[in-house]
A tleap script that builds the chain and sets N, CA, C and O, in Angstrom:
source leaprc.protein.ff14SB
mol = sequence {
  NMET HIE LEU LEU VAL VAL ASP ASP SER GLN
  ASP GLY ALA GLU LEU MET ALA ASP LEU LEU
  ARG THR CYS SER SER VAL ASP SER VAL GLU
  VAL ALA TYR ASP GLY GLN ASP GLY VAL ASP
  LYS ALA ARG ALA HIE LEU PRO ASP MET VAL
  VAL LEU ASP ILE GLU MET PRO ARG LEU SER
  GLY VAL ASP ALA ALA MET ALA ILE ARG LEU
  ALA GLU PRO SER ARG ARG PRO TYR LEU VAL
  ALA MET THR GLY LYS PRO ASP SER LEU HIE
  ALA ALA ILE ALA SER GLY THR PHE ASP CYS
  VAL LEU GLY LYS PRO VAL PRO TRP SER ALA
  LEU ALA ASP VAL LEU GLU GLN ALA LYS ARG
  ARG HIE CLYS
}
set mol.1.N position { 123.208 73.811 67.655 }
set mol.1.CA position { 122.230 74.865 67.860 }
set mol.1.C position { 121.402 75.063 66.600 }
set mol.1.O position { 121.901 74.961 65.479 }
set mol.2.N position { 120.144 75.343 66.813 }
set mol.2.CA position { 119.207 75.609 65.724 }
set mol.2.C position { 118.774 77.067 65.811 }
set mol.2.O position { 118.331 77.530 66.862 }
set mol.3.N position { 118.906 77.787 64.702 }
set mol.3.CA position { 118.622 79.214 64.668 }
set mol.3.C position { 117.485 79.517 63.713 }
set mol.3.O position { 117.228 78.775 62.765 }
set mol.4.N position { 116.802 80.639 63.986 }
set mol.4.CA position { 115.751 81.147 63.122 }
set mol.4.C position { 115.998 82.631 62.924 }
set mol.4.O position { 116.163 83.372 63.894 }
set mol.5.N position { 116.025 83.071 61.664 }
set mol.5.CA position { 116.174 84.479 61.310 }
set mol.5.C position { 114.836 84.942 60.748 }
set mol.5.O position { 114.309 84.341 59.812 }
set mol.6.N position { 114.283 86.018 61.325 }
set mol.6.CA position { 112.989 86.540 60.893 }
set mol.6.C position { 113.166 87.994 60.478 }
set mol.6.O position { 113.481 88.851 61.303 }
set mol.7.N position { 112.962 88.265 59.186 }
set mol.7.CA position { 113.132 89.620 58.658 }
set mol.7.C position { 112.302 89.735 57.389 }
set mol.7.O position { 112.347 88.850 56.535 }
set mol.8.N position { 111.540 90.825 57.258 }
set mol.8.CA position { 110.718 90.996 56.061 }
set mol.8.C position { 111.543 91.371 54.839 }
set mol.8.O position { 111.045 91.289 53.717 }
set mol.9.N position { 112.779 91.775 55.029 }
set mol.9.CA position { 113.692 91.973 53.903 }
set mol.9.C position { 114.268 90.603 53.553 }
set mol.9.O position { 115.139 90.090 54.255 }
set mol.10.N position { 113.776 90.019 52.467 }
set mol.10.CA position { 114.228 88.675 52.114 }
set mol.10.C position { 115.729 88.625 51.875 }
set mol.10.O position { 116.396 87.673 52.280 }
set mol.11.N position { 116.259 89.654 51.216 }
set mol.11.CA position { 117.708 89.687 50.981 }
set mol.11.C position { 118.467 89.748 52.300 }
set mol.11.O position { 119.457 89.040 52.486 }
set mol.12.N position { 118.001 90.599 53.217 }
set mol.12.CA position { 118.657 90.722 54.521 }
set mol.12.C position { 118.582 89.442 55.328 }
set mol.12.O position { 119.554 89.041 55.968 }
set mol.13.N position { 117.413 88.798 55.295 }
set mol.13.CA position { 117.243 87.543 56.033 }
set mol.13.C position { 118.147 86.448 55.476 }
set mol.13.O position { 118.785 85.715 56.231 }
set mol.14.N position { 118.196 86.344 54.157 }
set mol.14.CA position { 119.030 85.307 53.535 }
set mol.14.C position { 120.514 85.570 53.767 }
set mol.14.O position { 121.283 84.638 54.001 }
set mol.15.N position { 120.918 86.838 53.703 }
set mol.15.CA position { 122.320 87.184 53.955 }
set mol.15.C position { 122.712 86.829 55.385 }
set mol.15.O position { 123.766 86.233 55.610 }
set mol.16.N position { 121.870 87.191 56.351 }
set mol.16.CA position { 122.161 86.866 57.747 }
set mol.16.C position { 122.210 85.356 57.941 }
set mol.16.O position { 123.107 84.846 58.612 }
set mol.17.N position { 121.260 84.643 57.363 }
set mol.17.CA position { 121.236 83.183 57.494 }
set mol.17.C position { 122.482 82.559 56.875 }
set mol.17.O position { 123.073 81.647 57.454 }
set mol.18.N position { 122.883 83.046 55.700 }
set mol.18.CA position { 124.096 82.520 55.049 }
set mol.18.C position { 125.334 82.782 55.894 }
set mol.18.O position { 126.199 81.915 56.023 }
set mol.19.N position { 125.421 83.984 56.473 }
set mol.19.CA position { 126.557 84.288 57.354 }
set mol.19.C position { 126.596 83.343 58.542 }
set mol.19.O position { 127.651 82.815 58.895 }
set mol.20.N position { 125.449 83.135 59.149 }
set mol.20.CA position { 125.391 82.248 60.314 }
set mol.20.C position { 125.728 80.804 59.939 }
set mol.20.O position { 126.370 80.090 60.710 }
set mol.21.N position { 125.295 80.382 58.762 }
set mol.21.CA position { 125.583 79.015 58.318 }
set mol.21.C position { 127.069 78.808 58.048 }
set mol.21.O position { 127.628 77.774 58.415 }
set mol.22.N position { 127.708 79.778 57.414 }
set mol.22.CA position { 129.089 79.590 56.974 }
set mol.22.C position { 130.132 80.036 57.991 }
set mol.22.O position { 131.263 79.553 57.965 }
set mol.23.N position { 129.773 80.939 58.875 }
set mol.23.CA position { 130.779 81.515 59.771 }
set mol.23.C position { 130.635 81.085 61.217 }
set mol.23.O position { 131.306 81.633 62.092 }
set mol.24.N position { 129.791 80.134 61.480 }
set mol.24.CA position { 129.627 79.694 62.861 }
set mol.24.C position { 129.298 78.205 62.875 }
set mol.24.O position { 128.935 77.619 61.854 }
set mol.25.N position { 129.430 77.626 64.027 }
set mol.25.CA position { 129.166 76.192 64.158 }
set mol.25.C position { 127.741 75.988 64.669 }
set mol.25.O position { 127.523 75.721 65.851 }
set mol.26.N position { 126.784 76.119 63.764 }
set mol.26.CA position { 125.387 75.884 64.097 }
set mol.26.C position { 124.897 74.690 63.288 }
set mol.26.O position { 125.432 74.382 62.223 }
set mol.27.N position { 123.878 74.028 63.809 }
set mol.27.CA position { 123.344 72.847 63.140 }
set mol.27.C position { 122.421 73.211 61.982 }
set mol.27.O position { 122.460 72.576 60.928 }
set mol.28.N position { 121.584 74.245 62.183 }
set mol.28.CA position { 120.668 74.653 61.121 }
set mol.28.C position { 120.255 76.102 61.319 }
set mol.28.O position { 120.259 76.624 62.434 }
set mol.29.N position { 119.899 76.739 60.210 }
set mol.29.CA position { 119.381 78.109 60.233 }
set mol.29.C position { 118.173 78.142 59.307 }
set mol.29.O position { 118.282 77.853 58.115 }
set mol.30.N position { 117.026 78.497 59.865 }
set mol.30.CA position { 115.812 78.661 59.074 }
set mol.30.C position { 115.534 80.143 58.908 }
set mol.30.O position { 116.071 80.973 59.642 }
set mol.31.N position { 114.687 80.471 57.933 }
set mol.31.CA position { 114.350 81.859 57.652 }
set mol.31.C position { 112.837 82.005 57.564 }
set mol.31.O position { 112.143 81.137 57.036 }
set mol.32.N position { 112.342 83.121 58.093 }
set mol.32.CA position { 110.937 83.510 57.947 }
set mol.32.C position { 110.917 84.973 57.518 }
set mol.32.O position { 111.812 85.743 57.866 }
set mol.33.N position { 109.880 85.353 56.755 }
set mol.33.CA position { 109.852 86.694 56.179 }
set mol.33.C position { 108.796 87.623 56.766 }
set mol.33.O position { 108.589 88.721 56.250 }
set mol.34.N position { 108.138 87.208 57.817 }
set mol.34.CA position { 107.265 88.120 58.570 }
set mol.34.C position { 107.091 87.564 59.976 }
set mol.34.O position { 107.422 86.409 60.245 }
set mol.35.N position { 106.571 88.393 60.863 }
set mol.35.CA position { 106.481 88.021 62.269 }
set mol.35.C position { 105.634 86.788 62.530 }
set mol.35.O position { 106.017 85.933 63.328 }
set mol.36.N position { 104.480 86.683 61.865 }
set mol.36.CA position { 103.612 85.528 62.103 }
set mol.36.C position { 104.254 84.232 61.632 }
set mol.36.O position { 104.180 83.208 62.312 }
set mol.37.N position { 104.887 84.282 60.458 }
set mol.37.CA position { 105.595 83.105 59.962 }
set mol.37.C position { 106.725 82.721 60.915 }
set mol.37.O position { 106.992 81.539 61.127 }
set mol.38.N position { 107.387 83.729 61.488 }
set mol.38.CA position { 108.445 83.462 62.467 }
set mol.38.C position { 107.920 82.746 63.697 }
set mol.38.O position { 108.543 81.803 64.185 }
set mol.39.N position { 106.768 83.195 64.204 }
set mol.39.CA position { 106.161 82.547 65.369 }
set mol.39.C position { 105.793 81.103 65.024 }
set mol.39.O position { 106.050 80.191 65.810 }
set mol.40.N position { 105.192 80.898 63.853 }
set mol.40.CA position { 104.796 79.544 63.445 }
set mol.40.C position { 106.009 78.624 63.336 }
set mol.40.O position { 105.962 77.483 63.795 }
set mol.41.N position { 107.093 79.109 62.733 }
set mol.41.CA position { 108.296 78.281 62.594 }
set mol.41.C position { 108.959 78.035 63.951 }
set mol.41.O position { 109.489 76.951 64.192 }
set mol.42.N position { 108.933 79.025 64.828 }
set mol.42.CA position { 109.513 78.841 66.164 }
set mol.42.C position { 108.742 77.783 66.943 }
set mol.42.O position { 109.342 76.968 67.644 }
set mol.43.N position { 107.423 77.792 66.825 }
set mol.43.CA position { 106.606 76.791 67.519 }
set mol.43.C position { 106.846 75.395 66.961 }
set mol.43.O position { 106.864 74.414 67.704 }
set mol.44.N position { 107.029 75.314 65.653 }
set mol.44.CA position { 107.189 74.003 65.006 }
set mol.44.C position { 108.583 73.413 65.196 }
set mol.44.O position { 108.728 72.197 65.318 }
set mol.45.N position { 109.615 74.269 65.224 }
set mol.45.CA position { 110.990 73.764 65.204 }
set mol.45.C position { 111.792 74.043 66.466 }
set mol.45.O position { 112.915 73.554 66.593 }
set mol.46.N position { 111.254 74.806 67.394 }
set mol.46.CA position { 111.894 75.085 68.682 }
set mol.46.C position { 113.367 75.488 68.547 }
set mol.46.O position { 114.242 74.764 69.021 }
set mol.47.N position { 113.655 76.625 67.913 }
set mol.47.CA position { 115.049 77.051 67.753 }
set mol.47.C position { 115.673 77.446 69.094 }
set mol.47.O position { 114.974 77.787 70.049 }
set mol.48.N position { 116.996 77.390 69.138 }
set mol.48.CA position { 117.730 77.799 70.334 }
set mol.48.C position { 117.956 79.312 70.356 }
set mol.48.O position { 118.107 79.907 71.423 }
set mol.49.N position { 117.978 79.930 69.168 }
set mol.49.CA position { 118.151 81.377 69.064 }
set mol.49.C position { 117.284 81.883 67.925 }
set mol.49.O position { 117.216 81.267 66.861 }
set mol.50.N position { 116.614 83.022 68.158 }
set mol.50.CA position { 115.787 83.640 67.132 }
set mol.50.C position { 116.252 85.091 66.984 }
set mol.50.O position { 116.305 85.842 67.958 }
set mol.51.N position { 116.588 85.470 65.748 }
set mol.51.CA position { 116.970 86.843 65.430 }
set mol.51.C position { 115.774 87.466 64.720 }
set mol.51.O position { 115.366 87.005 63.654 }
set mol.52.N position { 115.209 88.528 65.325 }
set mol.52.CA position { 113.983 89.130 64.814 }
set mol.52.C position { 114.184 90.583 64.433 }
set mol.52.O position { 114.696 91.377 65.222 }
set mol.53.N position { 113.776 90.929 63.213 }
set mol.53.CA position { 113.650 92.327 62.842 }
set mol.53.C position { 112.467 92.877 63.637 }
set mol.53.O position { 111.561 92.121 63.987 }
set mol.54.N position { 112.458 94.164 63.925 }
set mol.54.CA position { 111.377 94.719 64.731 }
set mol.54.C position { 110.183 95.141 63.881 }
set mol.54.O position { 109.044 94.809 64.211 }
set mol.55.N position { 110.425 95.857 62.807 }
set mol.55.CA position { 109.319 96.346 61.987 }
set mol.55.C position { 109.060 95.384 60.834 }
set mol.55.O position { 109.804 95.339 59.854 }
set mol.56.N position { 107.962 94.601 60.984 }
set mol.56.CA position { 107.594 93.615 59.973 }
set mol.56.C position { 106.086 93.617 59.789 }
set mol.56.O position { 105.347 94.047 60.675 }
set mol.57.N position { 105.626 93.133 58.627 }
set mol.57.CA position { 104.184 93.014 58.410 }
set mol.57.C position { 103.582 91.857 59.203 }
set mol.57.O position { 104.287 90.967 59.679 }
set mol.58.N position { 102.280 91.899 59.328 }
set mol.58.CA position { 101.467 90.876 60.000 }
set mol.58.C position { 101.673 90.838 61.501 }
set mol.58.O position { 100.700 90.741 62.249 }
set mol.59.N position { 102.909 90.910 61.960 }
set mol.59.CA position { 103.191 90.856 63.393 }
set mol.59.C position { 104.570 91.474 63.603 }
set mol.59.O position { 105.543 91.055 62.976 }
set mol.60.N position { 104.652 92.452 64.468 }
set mol.60.CA position { 105.947 93.102 64.699 }
set mol.60.C position { 106.905 92.143 65.384 }
set mol.60.O position { 106.492 91.118 65.927 }
set mol.61.N position { 108.176 92.481 65.355 }
set mol.61.CA position { 109.174 91.664 66.032 }
set mol.61.C position { 108.935 91.575 67.529 }
set mol.61.O position { 109.153 90.529 68.140 }
set mol.62.N position { 108.482 92.684 68.119 }
set mol.62.CA position { 108.189 92.685 69.559 }
set mol.62.C position { 107.031 91.739 69.852 }
set mol.62.O position { 107.109 90.923 70.770 }
set mol.63.N position { 105.949 91.849 69.067 }
set mol.63.CA position { 104.802 90.966 69.283 }
set mol.63.C position { 105.151 89.511 68.998 }
set mol.63.O position { 104.694 88.612 69.705 }
set mol.64.N position { 105.956 89.273 67.967 }
set mol.64.CA position { 106.384 87.909 67.654 }
set mol.64.C position { 107.215 87.332 68.796 }
set mol.64.O position { 107.039 86.172 69.169 }
set mol.65.N position { 108.114 88.135 69.348 }
set mol.65.CA position { 108.945 87.671 70.464 }
set mol.65.C position { 108.082 87.304 71.669 }
set mol.65.O position { 108.318 86.291 72.327 }
set mol.66.N position { 107.085 88.136 71.949 }
set mol.66.CA position { 106.191 87.835 73.079 }
set mol.66.C position { 105.423 86.539 72.827 }
set mol.66.O position { 105.253 85.734 73.742 }
set mol.67.N position { 104.960 86.332 71.596 }
set mol.67.CA position { 104.224 85.107 71.259 }
set mol.67.C position { 105.127 83.880 71.374 }
set mol.67.O position { 104.685 82.824 71.828 }
set mol.68.N position { 106.380 84.013 70.967 }
set mol.68.CA position { 107.334 82.903 71.087 }
set mol.68.C position { 107.567 82.571 72.549 }
set mol.68.O position { 107.608 81.397 72.918 }
set mol.69.N position { 107.720 83.587 73.385 }
set mol.69.CA position { 107.917 83.352 74.821 }
set mol.69.C position { 106.706 82.662 75.439 }
set mol.69.O position { 106.856 81.748 76.250 }
set mol.70.N position { 105.500 83.098 75.056 }
set mol.70.CA position { 104.282 82.524 75.635 }
set mol.70.C position { 104.009 81.106 75.143 }
set mol.70.O position { 103.396 80.313 75.857 }
set mol.71.N position { 104.455 80.780 73.937 }
set mol.71.CA position { 104.183 79.466 73.360 }
set mol.71.C position { 104.868 78.341 74.125 }
set mol.71.O position { 104.298 77.263 74.290 }
set mol.72.N position { 106.059 78.582 74.581 }
set mol.72.CA position { 106.841 77.561 75.301 }
set mol.72.C position { 107.457 78.203 76.541 }
set mol.72.O position { 108.661 78.461 76.557 }
set mol.73.N position { 106.661 78.469 77.581 }
set mol.73.CA position { 107.187 79.177 78.747 }
set mol.73.C position { 108.355 78.481 79.439 }
set mol.73.O position { 109.214 79.142 80.023 }
set mol.74.N position { 108.391 77.149 79.375 }
set mol.74.CA position { 109.473 76.435 80.052 }
set mol.74.C position { 110.757 76.435 79.218 }
set mol.74.O position { 111.838 76.148 79.733 }
set mol.75.N position { 110.636 76.751 77.955 }
set mol.75.CA position { 111.780 76.759 77.050 }
set mol.75.C position { 112.046 78.198 76.645 }
set mol.75.O position { 111.130 78.892 76.202 }
set mol.76.N position { 113.254 78.650 76.784 }
set mol.76.CA position { 113.547 80.046 76.502 }
set mol.76.C position { 114.602 80.168 75.407 }
set mol.76.O position { 115.799 80.162 75.692 }
set mol.77.N position { 114.158 80.278 74.148 }
set mol.77.CA position { 115.158 80.534 73.109 }
set mol.77.C position { 115.783 81.903 73.341 }
set mol.77.O position { 115.145 82.803 73.887 }
set mol.78.N position { 117.002 82.048 72.935 }
set mol.78.CA position { 117.720 83.316 73.051 }
set mol.78.C position { 117.159 84.239 71.973 }
set mol.78.O position { 117.318 83.963 70.784 }
set mol.79.N position { 116.507 85.330 72.369 }
set mol.79.CA position { 115.851 86.231 71.427 }
set mol.79.C position { 116.692 87.473 71.198 }
set mol.79.O position { 117.081 88.164 72.140 }
set mol.80.N position { 116.966 87.744 69.925 }
set mol.80.CA position { 117.788 88.884 69.525 }
set mol.80.C position { 116.963 89.789 68.625 }
set mol.80.O position { 116.455 89.349 67.593 }
set mol.81.N position { 116.829 91.055 69.013 }
set mol.81.CA position { 116.145 92.047 68.183 }
set mol.81.C position { 117.173 92.756 67.324 }
set mol.81.O position { 118.309 92.981 67.743 }
set mol.82.N position { 116.755 93.105 66.109 }
set mol.82.CA position { 117.618 93.915 65.257 }
set mol.82.C position { 116.758 94.930 64.525 }
set mol.82.O position { 115.677 94.607 64.033 }
set mol.83.N position { 117.246 96.152 64.460 }
set mol.83.CA position { 116.504 97.207 63.787 }
set mol.83.C position { 117.442 98.338 63.412 }
set mol.83.O position { 118.478 98.546 64.043 }
set mol.84.N position { 117.064 99.055 62.383 }
set mol.84.CA position { 117.848 100.207 61.956 }
set mol.84.C position { 117.209 101.518 62.357 }
set mol.84.O position { 117.728 102.583 62.026 }
set mol.85.N position { 116.090 101.462 63.064 }
set mol.85.CA position { 115.360 102.683 63.423 }
set mol.85.C position { 115.414 102.912 64.927 }
set mol.85.O position { 115.096 102.014 65.707 }
set mol.86.N position { 115.817 104.116 65.336 }
set mol.86.CA position { 115.945 104.402 66.770 }
set mol.86.C position { 114.666 104.159 67.564 }
set mol.86.O position { 114.728 103.625 68.671 }
set mol.87.N position { 113.502 104.539 67.022 }
set mol.87.CA position { 112.248 104.324 67.757 }
set mol.87.C position { 111.997 102.836 67.988 }
set mol.87.O position { 111.542 102.437 69.060 }
set mol.88.N position { 112.294 102.026 66.986 }
set mol.88.CA position { 112.114 100.575 67.118 }
set mol.88.C position { 113.113 99.992 68.106 }
set mol.88.O position { 112.798 99.059 68.845 }
set mol.89.N position { 114.306 100.543 68.114 }
set mol.89.CA position { 115.327 100.101 69.061 }
set mol.89.C position { 114.840 100.316 70.492 }
set mol.89.O position { 114.972 99.438 71.344 }
set mol.90.N position { 114.278 101.490 70.740 }
set mol.90.CA position { 113.759 101.793 72.081 }
set mol.90.C position { 112.565 100.902 72.426 }
set mol.90.O position { 112.432 100.466 73.569 }
set mol.91.N position { 111.700 100.628 71.452 }
set mol.91.CA position { 110.546 99.751 71.697 }
set mol.91.C position { 110.998 98.337 72.052 }
set mol.91.O position { 110.433 97.701 72.941 }
set mol.92.N position { 112.009 97.859 71.358 }
set mol.92.CA position { 112.525 96.508 71.639 }
set mol.92.C position { 113.104 96.429 73.047 }
set mol.92.O position { 112.849 95.474 73.781 }
set mol.93.N position { 113.878 97.433 73.410 }
set mol.93.CA position { 114.469 97.457 74.755 }
set mol.93.C position { 113.374 97.568 75.811 }
set mol.93.O position { 113.393 96.853 76.813 }
set mol.94.N position { 112.417 98.471 75.579 }
set mol.94.CA position { 111.347 98.710 76.555 }
set mol.94.C position { 110.463 97.476 76.746 }
set mol.94.O position { 109.887 97.293 77.818 }
set mol.95.N position { 110.350 96.635 75.728 }
set mol.95.CA position { 109.479 95.457 75.849 }
set mol.95.C position { 109.988 94.472 76.900 }
set mol.95.O position { 109.205 93.730 77.493 }
set mol.96.N position { 111.303 94.469 77.130 }
set mol.96.CA position { 111.883 93.537 78.095 }
set mol.96.C position { 111.819 92.087 77.648 }
set mol.96.O position { 112.053 91.185 78.453 }
set mol.97.N position { 111.511 91.847 76.396 }
set mol.97.CA position { 111.326 90.500 75.875 }
set mol.97.C position { 112.604 89.895 75.327 }
set mol.97.O position { 112.763 88.675 75.306 }
set mol.98.N position { 113.516 90.750 74.882 }
set mol.98.CA position { 114.712 90.281 74.179 }
set mol.98.C position { 115.895 90.103 75.115 }
set mol.98.O position { 116.041 90.816 76.108 }
set mol.99.N position { 116.734 89.137 74.776 }
set mol.99.CA position { 117.986 88.932 75.502 }
set mol.99.C position { 119.048 89.908 75.026 }
set mol.99.O position { 119.988 90.218 75.757 }
set mol.100.N position { 118.893 90.394 73.791 }
set mol.100.CA position { 119.883 91.281 73.196 }
set mol.100.C position { 119.192 92.126 72.120 }
set mol.100.O position { 118.288 91.650 71.434 }
set mol.101.N position { 119.626 93.376 71.979 }
set mol.101.CA position { 119.090 94.260 70.949 }
set mol.101.C position { 120.264 94.824 70.158 }
set mol.101.O position { 121.191 95.397 70.730 }
set mol.102.N position { 120.215 94.655 68.826 }
set mol.102.CA position { 121.285 95.117 67.943 }
set mol.102.C position { 120.755 96.109 66.923 }
set mol.102.O position { 119.634 95.967 66.434 }
set mol.103.N position { 121.562 97.114 66.602 }
set mol.103.CA position { 121.208 98.060 65.553 }
set mol.103.C position { 121.677 97.554 64.202 }
set mol.103.O position { 122.707 96.888 64.099 }
set mol.104.N position { 120.910 97.876 63.165 }
set mol.104.CA position { 121.295 97.516 61.794 }
set mol.104.C position { 122.099 98.660 61.197 }
set mol.104.O position { 121.823 99.815 61.520 }
set mol.105.N position { 123.049 98.401 60.370 }
set mol.105.CA position { 123.508 97.070 59.995 }
set mol.105.C position { 124.252 96.411 61.160 }
set mol.105.O position { 124.996 97.067 61.888 }
set mol.106.N position { 124.040 95.133 61.318 }
set mol.106.CA position { 124.626 94.387 62.426 }
set mol.106.C position { 126.045 93.986 62.050 }
set mol.106.O position { 126.239 93.233 61.096 }
set mol.107.N position { 127.043 94.479 62.788 }
set mol.107.CA position { 128.422 94.053 62.508 }
set mol.107.C position { 128.589 92.564 62.834 }
set mol.107.O position { 128.033 92.068 63.814 }
set mol.108.N position { 129.357 91.866 62.004 }
set mol.108.CA position { 129.560 90.441 62.236 }
set mol.108.C position { 130.113 90.185 63.630 }
set mol.108.O position { 129.722 89.212 64.274 }
set mol.109.N position { 131.014 91.035 64.108 }
set mol.109.CA position { 131.608 90.812 65.433 }
set mol.109.C position { 130.536 90.840 66.522 }
set mol.109.O position { 130.591 90.045 67.461 }
set mol.110.N position { 129.569 91.738 66.409 }
set mol.110.CA position { 128.489 91.800 67.400 }
set mol.110.C position { 127.618 90.554 67.315 }
set mol.110.O position { 127.218 90.001 68.339 }
set mol.111.N position { 127.328 90.117 66.106 }
set mol.111.CA position { 126.523 88.911 65.934 }
set mol.111.C position { 127.259 87.682 66.456 }
set mol.111.O position { 126.650 86.801 67.063 }
set mol.112.N position { 128.560 87.623 66.220 }
set mol.112.CA position { 129.362 86.506 66.719 }
set mol.112.C position { 129.351 86.478 68.250 }
set mol.112.O position { 129.269 85.405 68.848 }
set mol.113.N position { 129.432 87.652 68.887 }
set mol.113.CA position { 129.368 87.727 70.354 }
set mol.113.C position { 128.022 87.220 70.870 }
set mol.113.O position { 127.962 86.464 71.839 }
set mol.114.N position { 126.946 87.645 70.213 }
set mol.114.CA position { 125.601 87.218 70.615 }
set mol.114.C position { 125.442 85.712 70.432 }
set mol.114.O position { 124.838 85.043 71.271 }
set mol.115.N position { 125.971 85.189 69.358 }
set mol.115.CA position { 125.898 83.748 69.114 }
set mol.115.C position { 126.636 82.983 70.212 }
set mol.115.O position { 126.164 81.937 70.659 }
set mol.116.N position { 127.771 83.483 70.644 }
set mol.116.CA position { 128.512 82.841 71.740 }
set mol.116.C position { 127.711 82.866 73.038 }
set mol.116.O position { 127.703 81.885 73.782 }
set mol.117.N position { 127.035 83.988 73.315 }
set mol.117.CA position { 126.193 84.075 74.514 }
set mol.117.C position { 125.065 83.046 74.447 }
set mol.117.O position { 124.759 82.374 75.432 }
set mol.118.N position { 124.460 82.937 73.281 }
set mol.118.CA position { 123.364 81.963 73.104 }
set mol.118.C position { 123.868 80.539 73.259 }
set mol.118.O position { 123.183 79.699 73.842 }
set mol.119.N position { 125.060 80.259 72.740 }
set mol.119.CA position { 125.634 78.924 72.873 }
set mol.119.C position { 125.901 78.578 74.342 }
set mol.119.O position { 125.661 77.450 74.773 }
set mol.120.N position { 126.397 79.551 75.101 }
set mol.120.CA position { 126.649 79.300 76.526 }
set mol.120.C position { 125.344 78.966 77.250 }
set mol.120.O position { 125.326 78.096 78.121 }
set mol.121.N position { 124.276 79.637 76.904 }
set mol.121.CA position { 122.980 79.352 77.538 }
set mol.121.C position { 122.476 77.976 77.099 }
set mol.121.O position { 121.864 77.249 77.882 }
set mol.122.N position { 122.737 77.633 75.853 }
set mol.122.CA position { 122.240 76.381 75.278 }
set mol.122.C position { 122.873 75.151 75.936 }
set mol.122.O position { 122.223 74.110 76.042 }
set mol.123.N position { 124.112 75.253 76.372 }
set mol.123.CA position { 124.828 74.102 76.936 }
set mol.123.C position { 124.233 73.622 78.215 }
set mol.123.O position { 124.728 72.662 78.804 }
savepdb mol mol.pdb
quit
């Protein structure tokens, strides 16, 4: 599985990517630091799962998720929203774009469950 982590907090994005690299059986994990960069990397590398922060510069996580869905309609990466703000949490859910929505800080057990769901879809 190929994963993409998109978060404007560089430390948060790198920490999540490192956790995914070391604690799960994935082939690769890429990182992007804003929504537009995330969309560009998703189009170029076709990840199986994308973890998106909701509030980001240039393009919100919701808008980035919609752009990723529209870019490859026949291919559906598993999209995971993450946010620490209740209003953003509701916006992510209301968009209907995400397969899963997680609150920050994301417990490893919740992320591991989501990764297993994505792997089942990937097979």
